Structure formats: structure tokens, C-alpha cells
N, C-alpha and C positions, 0 to 999 in steps of 0.2 A: 596170800600176801595181804589181802584186804582185812582179814580178821586177826592177823598175827599180833598187832599191838593189844587188842582186847584180850586175846587168849593169854598173852604174856602177863598182862596186868592181873588177870584172874587166876593165873597159875594153871591154865588148862591147855590141852593139846588140840590143835585144829585137825579135824578129820575131813579129808577130801571125799568127794563123791563124783560119780560119773554122770555128767549132765545128760548124757544120752540114754540113761536108765533112770528116769525120774521115779519110777515105781519103787526102786530100791531106797531112794531117799524118803519117799512117802511112808514106806514100811518102817524104816528106822525111826522116823518122827512119830509114827503111830504107836510104836512099841515103847515109847518113853513113859515113865510113870506119871500119873496125874500130878499137876503142880510143877512139872518140869519146865525149864526155859531152854529153848534152842535158838541159836543165831545162825542164819543161813545167808551166805553171800552168793549172788548169782549175777547173771548178765541180762541185758535188755531182752534177749530172746528166750530166756528160761524163767525169769522171775514171775512174769504175769501168769504163766501156766501153772507154776507152783502155787502161787497165791490162790488161783481158781481151784486147783485140785484140793486145797485145804479148806475150801468153802468160802474164801474171801473174794474181794473184788479189787482189781487194779483199774484205774481210770486213765483217760487221756492216752490211749494206746494208738499206734499208727494203724494203717490199713492191714498190716500183717498180724496184728494182735500183739505187737512188741512195744516195749517202751521206746520212745524216740531215741535215736542214736546219741543225741547230746544230753540225755537225761541222766545226770550223775547225782541228782539231788533227791532221790527217793528212798524212803525207809518205810517199809510196811510192817506194822505190828499187828499180828493176828493173835487173837485170844480164842481158844477153842474150849468150850464148856458144854457138857451134856449134849454133844452132837451139833451144837450151833457155833458159828464163827462170827466174831466181830472183827472188822478191819479198821485200823487207823492208818491212814497214809500221811506221812510227814514229808515235807519238802523244805529244802534248805537253800540259802542263797537268795538272789534277786528273784 
């Protein structure tokens, strides 16, 4: 549901993934051709781990390594190039 408006605007189909099998998502992302763009929506307990698995860094996590429960303001932009990852973390609102 989170990505439905974007997918509709771009004429694309949302593809679900099993959050309990992050290795499948990582394999799918890794198989994309160079220059591809992927948008992934996740939850507070899955997104930081995905960011880290892709070589990025999520900051200000709680003691469990999750985003705080009230953190609905984060957008992580990861650029992977020649085996290196740059992370841009955007926050919205107050």
C-alpha cells in the first residue's frame, strides 16, 4: 500500500517480498542491471538491516537495532557503485 501511488504514477507493478527471507530480496536487488533504480518499503525492524546488508548505514536506532516505533519520517537513498555504497538519509516533518 505504501508504494501503490508511486507505482501507479509510474505505470509499474508493486512486487511484494517476504520480510522473513531478506536474502531473497537482496538477491533480487543484486540481480538488477547496472543503473537500475529500486524502491523498497519496509518497517522499523527490517529497514535498518536491509540498509546495512546493502552496505549502508542507518543512524539513531533503538537498543534492538530498529528504527524507533514513532519514526515514520525516514527515507534512505542508497547508491551502490563499484562495490561501494553511499547512504543519504532524509527526514521529513518537525
